[in-house]
ZAKOLVEX-26838 format. One record per residue (C-alpha): x, y, z; residue in three letters. Coordinates in pm, whole numbers, plus 50000, padded with zeros to 5 digits. Layout:
residues N
XYZALA;...
***
This chain:
residues 577
204495165741481UNK;202135195541497UNK;203065225441710UNK;200615253341796UNK;202125285541923UNK;200125314042070UNK;201885346341986UNK;200895381541899UNK;202635384841565UNK;202125406941264UNK;199785384141069UNK;196465368041158UNK;197635332341115UNK;200615316240950UNK;200895279140889UNK;204385269840786UNK;206695240140782UNK;209715241941008UNK;212235225340780UNK;215595240940865UNK;217805243041168UNK;220985263041124UNK;223655277341342UNK;224185314741323UNK;227195312241091UNK;225575287240854UNK;222345306840835UNK;224115339540755UNK;226235322640492UNK;223245305540330UNK;221025336340323UNK;223825358040187UNK;224745332739920UNK;221175327739804UNK;220445364939789UNK;223705371239600UNK;222705345539340UNK;219235360639309UNK;217425331239468UNK;214435334539701UNK;213665309339970UNK;210475289139958UNK;207615310640100UNK;206665282240333UNK;210085282840496UNK;210425292140862UNK;213925298440994UNK;214685288241350UNK;217225313541473UNK;219455317941778UNK;218405343742033UNK;221015370041953UNK;219895377541600UNK;219065414241547UNK;216185431941374UNK;218295436541062UNK;218895399141033UNK;215145392441066UNK;214625417340786UNK;217205399340572UNK;215505365940636UNK;212165381040533UNK;213735394340214UNK;215035359440145UNK;211455346540145UNK;210895331940493UNK;207335332140626UNK;208195334140996UNK;211065334541245UNK;211345314241564UNK;213915326341817UNK;214985301142082UNK;216155313442420UNK;219675301642502UNK;219035297442877UNK;216205283543088UNK;214155313543202UNK;210705329043183UNK;210145345542847UNK;210535383242837UNK;209455410542599UNK;212325418542363UNK;213155455142309UNK;215955476742175UNK;216145508042395UNK;218815523842178UNK;216725522041866UNK;217805546241593UNK;216295557841266UNK;218295532541065UNK;216755502641243UNK;213325518941265UNK;212765515340891UNK;213285477840924UNK;210765475341208UNK;208145493641006UNK;208585470340710UNK;208885436740884UNK;205655418440803UNK;206455382240893UNK;205665370441246UNK;208445362841490UNK;208185344041816UNK;210485339042112UNK;210245303642248UNK;211725286842554UNK;214995267842533UNK;213365234542624UNK;210735238442357UNK;213385247842103UNK;215375216642183UNK;212225195642142UNK;211685209941796UNK;215335204641705UNK;215165168441814UNK;212005162441611UNK;213555177941300UNK;216815158841346UNK;214805126741363UNK;213295133541024UNK;209835143541150UNK;207865169240957UNK;206955196641205UNK;203945218741138UNK;204125251841326UNK;200875270941355UNK;201315306741475UNK;197855317341590UNK;198005348641804UNK;194225349341848UNK;194445320942098UNK;197195337942297UNK;194795362842456UNK;192435349642726UNK;188795355542630UNK;186635346042929UNK;183695370042889UNK;182065397942687UNK;184285426042822UNK;187985431742763UNK;190235448043021UNK;193325463242869UNK;195965488142975UNK;198555509042796UNK;201845517042967UNK;202875549642808UNK;204755582142859UNK;204045618942797UNK;207595625342674UNK;207505634542304UNK;211265639142254UNK;212575603542286UNK;213035597341916UNK;211415571641687UNK;209785552341970UNK;207995583242105UNK;206865593041756UNK;205465558041704UNK;203645559242038UNK;202135593541972UNK;200995582941625UNK;199365551741768UNK;197445570742038UNK;196045595141780UNK;195135567541537UNK;193625543941794UNK;191605570041985UNK;188415565541781UNK;188265527741819UNK;189175529842189UNK;186365554442259UNK;183825533042071UNK;184765503042284UNK;184675523142607UNK;181415541742541UNK;179685509442445UNK;180765492542767UNK;182725466442571UNK;186065473842734UNK;187675487743046UNK;190785507542964UNK;193395519343214UNK;196435540643129UNK;199655535243322UNK;202995553243344UNK;206305537443437UNK;208375555943698UNK;211765548943850UNK;213245559044183UNK;216525574444280UNK;218755555044525UNK;218675569444874UNK;222365578844862UNK;221825601544561UNK;218515618744643UNK;220285651844709UNK;222365650544392UNK;221735674244105UNK;220715645743877UNK;218065632344115UNK;216685666844187UNK;216295674243817UNK;214835640343721UNK;212655632144024UNK;209865645544244UNK;208965638244606UNK;212615635644712UNK;213745610044457UNK;210765586644491UNK;209445590744134UNK;211785597543843UNK;211975598143464UNK;214945601143226UNK;215885635143088UNK;213935639942760UNK;216915653542565UNK;219565634042761UNK;221055668142844UNK;221045678343210UNK;222155713843133UNK;219305725742910UNK;215745719542798UNK;213135700342988UNK;214015678043280UNK;212875643643385UNK;210735657643667UNK;208735677443407UNK;207845644343243UNK;206925628543579UNK;204625657743664UNK;202855656043327UNK;202555618243360UNK;200955623943700UNK;198615650043552UNK;197485625943281UNK;196815599243542UNK;194685623743740UNK;192865634443423UNK;191855598143379UNK;190785594443742UNK;188675626243741UNK;187125617443404UNK;186395582343530UNK;184585596643834UNK;182185614343595UNK;181675582243393UNK;183675596143100UNK;186935576443109UNK;187345579842732UNK;188135617242777UNK;191685606342862UNK;192245599042492UNK;191045634242402UNK;193325650542657UNK;196425630842558UNK;195995636842185UNK;195155673742233UNK;198115678542466UNK;200445662442212UNK;199205686041941UNK;198925718242142UNK;201715714542398UNK;204805699042230UNK;208275701942379UNK;209655714942052UNK;207515746242083UNK;208335750842452UNK;204685745842549UNK;205145714142753UNK;203965730343079UNK;201125734843325UNK;199705765843156UNK;199145747842826UNK;197805717043006UNK;195245738443192UNK;193965752242862UNK;193405716942731UNK;191735706343057UNK;189365735843042UNK;188465729042678UNK;187395693642771UNK;185175705043058UNK;187235687843328UNK;187495700243687UNK;190985715643712UNK;190805718744091UNK;190085681644134UNK;192995673343908UNK;195345695944108UNK;194165679944432UNK;194725645344284UNK;198315654544186UNK;199335665844533UNK;202585683844614UNK;205555671844400UNK;208035688644636UNK;206765671444952UNK;208985645645120UNK;206265619245121UNK;204645592444908UNK;202305602244627UNK;199405577544638UNK;198785578844262UNK;202395572844159UNK;202935547344436UNK;200045527544292UNK;201705529043950UNK;204995515644087UNK;203185486844255UNK;201345478843931UNK;204655475543744UNK;205345443043927UNK;204225412843725UNK;201005395043815UNK;200255359943697UNK;201125355743330UNK;201665392843268UNK;205275397043379UNK;207045428343505UNK;206695460943313UNK;210115474943230UNK;209875490142882UNK;207695515042700UNK;205285512742540UNK;203645480642665UNK;200095469442599UNK;198425444142829UNK;195195426942719UNK;193275406142974UNK;196415405143190UNK;198535391742903UNK;201345412942754UNK;200815420742389UNK;203815413142169UNK;203265427841830UNK;203265458741617UNK;201955490241785UNK;199485498941510UNK;195735503941517UNK;194845472941316UNK;197165449441502UNK;196215462241849UNK;192505461741770UNK;192815425641660UNK;194505417041989UNK;191765434242190UNK;189015418141983UNK;190615384342047UNK;189915390242416UNK;186135388442376UNK;184265356242432UNK;183255342242095UNK;180115358341943UNK;180185387342196UNK;182615410242012UNK;181275444841912UNK;180745456241555UNK;184065474941546UNK;185805441041564UNK;183995429441252UNK;185015458541030UNK;186765451240704UNK;190165463440818UNK;190165439441114UNK;188835406740976UNK;187165390440680UNK;183545379140676UNK;183585341440632UNK;179815341040577UNK;180265357840239UNK;181795326540087UNK;179375297440043UNK;177415310840343UNK;180145297040568UNK;178795261840513UNK;175745269740728UNK;172015265440671UNK;170225292440475UNK;166845299440321UNK;167515320440013UNK;163825326539945UNK;163265341940288UNK;166795356940304UNK;167575338540627UNK;170875323240733UNK;172375305441032UNK;175845319040957UNK;177065344541210UNK;180395361141157UNK;182625365341462UNK;186155377341512UNK;187505341841541UNK;185495329341246UNK;181955320241159UNK;179545300641379UNK;176425282841256UNK;173515291441487UNK;169835290541396UNK;168635326841390UNK;166065346041593UNK;163715364341355UNK;160935387841472UNK;160765370741810UNK;160615335841658UNK;163525312941744UNK;164605288641475UNK;165695254541601UNK;168125229941448UNK;171815221941417UNK;172525253841220UNK;174375234740950UNK;171815213840763UNK;168475225640896UNK;166745252841099UNK;163005254141159UNK;160995281541333UNK;159385271541663UNK;157015286341918UNK;154055310041878UNK;154185331841570UNK;156285307241375UNK;153775306541087UNK;154585343141017UNK;158135333640919UNK;158145316340583UNK;154925298640687UNK;156855279240950UNK;158655259640680UNK;155385241840599UNK;153415237340277UNK;151045264840169UNK;149215272339846UNK;146465294339705UNK;143955287239425UNK;140845305339307UNK;140885329339600UNK;141315301739858UNK;144485297640066UNK;145475267540273UNK;148455261940503UNK;149905231740682UNK;151395253540960UNK;149765251941302UNK;150455283841498UNK;150145267441838UNK;153805263441925UNK;154025229241762UNK;156925226141520UNK;155155199541315UNK;153475205840983UNK;150065190240925UNK;147985191840610UNK;144655209740667UNK;141295191240638UNK;140625181840278UNK;144315175140202UNK;146805147240257UNK;150615146740250UNK;153685153240465UNK;152705189540528UNK;156215201540447UNK;156795197140076UNK;153305188839959UNK;149645185540049UNK;147385169739784UNK;143665175339755UNK;141505146639877UNK;138705136639637UNK;135945131539893UNK;133555119839618UNK;135875093539474UNK;137005081039813UNK;133375081739939UNK;134195102440244UNK;131105124740213UNK;127875130540016UNK;126985093740019UNK;123185094740077UNK;121005079739797UNK;119595113639697UNK;123035131039705UNK;125065142539406UNK;128805148739483UNK;131265172439310UNK;134895175239426UNK;136525209539471UNK;140095219539573UNK;140315214139945UNK;136605205939984UNK;133505192839798UNK;130005203139693UNK;126955181339760UNK;123465186939616UNK;120195167539656UNK;117765156139389UNK;114425174039346UNK;113355197539621UNK;115425180539886UNK;117825200140111UNK;121335186840199UNK;122265187340568UNK;126125186740574UNK;126515177640941UNK;124395146440899UNK;125315139440535UNK;121655135040442UNK;118855150940237UNK;115465162140373UNK;112325175740206UNK;112155213240163UNK;108235213340183UNK;108165192840500UNK;110675216040640UNK;108565246340544UNK;105345231540704UNK;107175222841020UNK;108675257341024UNK;105205273440982UNK;103655252841263UNK;106625260641480UNK;106195297741414UNK;102435295841483UNK;103065277341807UNK;105475303941919UNK;102925331341842UNK;100075313642026UNK;102225306742327UNK;103255342942330UNK;099645355242315UNK;098595331242589UNK;101365342942814UNK;100505379342747UNK;096795373442822UNK;097545354643140UNK;099815382143256UNK;097195408943187UNK;094545389343378UNK;096785385843681UNK;097485423043680UNK;093735430443656UNK;092905407343947UNK;095625422344161UNK;094545458144100UNK;090815449544155UNK;091535432944485UNK;093655461844599UNK;090805486144515UNK;088185465644704UNK;090415462745008UNK;090875500345026UNK;087085506944997UNK;086165482245269UNK;088765496545504UNK;087415531645450UNK;083795521145537UNK;084805501945846UNK;086925530645970UNK;083745551346011UNK;082315527246272UNK;085245512846460UNK;088935520846501UNK;091295500146306UNK;094475484646439UNK;096525510646265UNK;094605539546428UNK;095055551746787UNK;092335548347061UNK;089485573947028UNK;089745598847319UNK;086885601247576UNK;085765637247633UNK;083075629747903UNK;084045644848243UNK;084005624948563UNK;081425648148718UNK;078875640948451UNK;079595604548471UNK;
***
């Protein structure tokens, strides 16, 4: 029986054999006895534990040598995120040092595993958290449910440290358009019957609609819950205003700067200090104030109302009830709140091969292409490979090099195709040079085939051999011809004063050729002279005729009017007539 669990644990992947099923009492007794005797459990051992085991017991099981812990729910219900709200410093050290993955599974599934084990089946449990996060496309949407309170003990310190450490990676993802991040803040409300009580007034704003616990758990001194609500609201508005200017990543700068410059311990957790940080980041303080609204008004605050609505579970996400909570692609993250672990969860949300470079850094994953080229095709001579490292592992895809797409299965072969393919490793075809001559079997016409050039024969890929045209009587076969083979071609000469004509593979007389050439030249000259003389004669005749015509017209004009002249006027008067 093979079981695959999707869970966000502390390790990339753990494959272990589920070989034990103990009750609480038996498990405690066994672990204690083995540790007392100095024994360590087999590293492949996974303990299947009842739901009510604590963090300390998980730590003890890890110390005993277990590789993972499965916790079965004791009732039929939707799985929830486990949390210890009263966490103290003594248990915090265990949390920081627990390195084995732990998973909460449903009661029905637990009973199925128990039945399989009881029947003697070997059950293989594969904890692969990378498949727990949906990865539909090339952008990841994730949200962090957080709090501005910095005086809530170990949990607040852990959250603040994470925000500072993760800021750089978060901003790289956001600036590159790889992710869409949204911060959220959990708020509570005061029951209507207690809205006028001192506790509600000190912990809530807008007449008990939005509340937060007292930071120091002391209602008589220090900061109050409403101070936390107001700062949470301010941080939400910082994000909204920054997002309007297409700089949503500025939220990370504000939150980290506010933590450093405006801590509660130094009594700087206030509006004045926040305004200084806002100004230093170039944000519009007036827009932020307008976004926050009036905390004393007896009305809904649209920003905080939206946050309360978002706390309700949607789809597979579940309700948000504890802090901090990370949601990746609408799936609650269940794992260690540390940069490496969270970045792995976010990177698991990208569609395969679309993850950004930050997901392929050494502290996030290992490059599988470095070992045996990932089992993919490669051309060591040309330094080309089909292995492409991704967050989920390597893929074998024929590469695209200088605009030329290689084609093949990516595992055993890849060949360049399309125009320009001969520029890349000669298209994978044969090529060779000798005595200043170079020949290639690659045809740069988009055809992926290799064909030996004229004068050669072979497969065109591994070899092309010279054809001996003389020996195979392919050329220079006329009676007067003398043939000599050369690499890739041949030389043909004729006996005596004969001249070899390659196109017709024949020899002709040089003298006959010279006589014919002389007569041809003479004929051209004579024809040219005749044409020049004829042309000159025609010009002469034309000009002579034109001259005679003009002379005759001049003589005749003296005796009679011409058609082109007007009628000669008659100056004789009527009286004399």
